[in-house]
DRENVEX-754556 format. One line per field, with one value per atom (N, C-alpha, C): x, y, z; residue in one letter; atom name; residue number from 1. Coordinates in steps of 0.02 Angstrom, whole numbers. Layout:
% DRENVEX-754556
x <- (X	...)
y <- (Y	...)
z <- (Z	...)
type <- (A	...)
atom <- (CA	...)
seq <- (NUM	...)
//
This chain:
% DRENVEX-754556
x <- (41	0	44	96	140	177	197	232	185	122	73	65	64	58	119	177	238	244	217	221	163	116	56	72	119	133	157	188	211	159	127	81	11	-7	-73	-87	-45	-56	-55	-12	-7	-72	-97	-160	-218	-215	-268	-270	-212	-208	-232	-214	-237	-313	-342	-414	-449	-422	-451	-448	-392	-387	-438	-450	-501	-571	-585	-651	-661	-609	-613	-624	-588	-596	-666	-693	-761	-812	-806	-854	-847	-785	-774	-804	-796	-825	-901	-930	-1002	-1028	-994	-1015	-1008	-955	-945	-1001	-1020	-1074	-1140	-1152	-1213	-1214	-1158	-1155	-1166	-1136	-1145	-1218	-1250	-1320	-1364	-1349	-1386	-1377	-1316	-1302	-1341	-1342	-1380	-1454	-1480	-1552	-1568	-1524	-1537	-1534	-1489	-1485	-1546	-1576	-1634	-1696	-1696	-1755	-1767)
y <- (-59	0	63	63	120	131	76	81	111	91	119	195	216	288	326	296	329	332	282	280	317	341	374	433	477	533	509	451	426	382	338	289	318	370	399	422	464	486	429	380	324	284	270	234	274	340	383	380	382	377	309	256	189	184	214	213	250	308	346	306	272	230	174	144	91	119	178	209	225	250	266	202	149	85	57	60	36	74	140	180	169	161	148	81	31	-35	-32	6	13	47	99	135	90	52	6	-46	-72	-121	-90	-27	7	15	33	41	-25	-79	-145	-166	-154	-172	-131	-67	-25	-50	-66	-91	-156	-200	-264	-251	-203	-187	-156	-113	-83	-136	-183	-236	-282	-288	-331	-300	-235	-202	-222)
z <- (0	0	0	41	44	-22	-53	-117	-170	-169	-216	-206	-143	-129	-152	-143	-165	-241	-275	-348	-381	-342	-370	-416	-400	-446	-515	-518	-582	-616	-577	-605	-617	-580	-588	-659	-688	-757	-807	-796	-842	-841	-780	-774	-802	-794	-822	-898	-929	-1002	-1026	-989	-1007	-1001	-950	-941	-998	-1016	-1071	-1136	-1148	-1208	-1208	-1151	-1146	-1161	-1135	-1147	-1221	-1253	-1325	-1364	-1347	-1381	-1373	-1313	-1301	-1343	-1345	-1383	-1458	-1481	-1552	-1572	-1530	-1544	-1544	-1497	-1494	-1557	-1579	-1640	-1702	-1704	-1760	-1762	-1704	-1700	-1723	-1703	-1724	-1800	-1829	-1902	-1938	-1911	-1941	-1938	-1881	-1874	-1921	-1929	-1975	-2046	-2065	-2132	-2144	-2096	-2103	-2111	-2072	-2077	-2145	-2170	-2236	-2291	-2286	-2335	-2332	-2274	-2266	-2297	-2309	-2337	-2408)
type <- (M	M	M	L	L	L	L	L	L	R	R	R	L	L	L	L	L	L	A	A	A	L	L	L	P	P	P	L	L	L	M	M	M	G	G	G	P	P	P	I	I	I	E	E	E	G	G	G	V	V	V	A	A	A	W	W	W	I	I	I	G	G	G	E	E	E	Q	Q	Q	I	I	I	L	L	L	E	E	E	R	R	R	A	A	A	N	N	N	A	A	A	E	E	E	L	L	L	N	N	N	E	E	E	R	R	R	E	E	E	N	N	N	L	L	L	H	H	H	K	K	K	R	R	R	L	L	L	L	L	L	A	A	A	L	L	L)
atom <- (N	CA	C	N	CA	C	N	CA	C	N	CA	C	N	CA	C	N	CA	C	N	CA	C	N	CA	C	N	CA	C	N	CA	C	N	CA	C	N	CA	C	N	CA	C	N	CA	C	N	CA	C	N	CA	C	N	CA	C	N	CA	C	N	CA	C	N	CA	C	N	CA	C	N	CA	C	N	CA	C	N	CA	C	N	CA	C	N	CA	C	N	CA	C	N	CA	C	N	CA	C	N	CA	C	N	CA	C	N	CA	C	N	CA	C	N	CA	C	N	CA	C	N	CA	C	N	CA	C	N	CA	C	N	CA	C	N	CA	C	N	CA	C	N	CA	C	N	CA	C	N	CA	C	N	CA	C)
seq <- (1	1	1	2	2	2	3	3	3	4	4	4	5	5	5	6	6	6	7	7	7	8	8	8	9	9	9	10	10	10	11	11	11	12	12	12	13	13	13	14	14	14	15	15	15	16	16	16	17	17	17	18	18	18	19	19	19	20	20	20	21	21	21	22	22	22	23	23	23	24	24	24	25	25	25	26	26	26	27	27	27	28	28	28	29	29	29	30	30	30	31	31	31	32	32	32	33	33	33	34	34	34	35	35	35	36	36	36	37	37	37	38	38	38	39	39	39	40	40	40	41	41	41	42	42	42	43	43	43	44	44	44	45	45	45)
//
């Protein structure tokens, strides 16, 4: 626990950037899935 507190000034920003990257990836995948579903529905018409 103490080591984590001491490393926080260095690891905090790195973990924050990793979290932001994960959020962007999740949203991009969701948007891609929405577009694929829309494309499938349009082809079904």
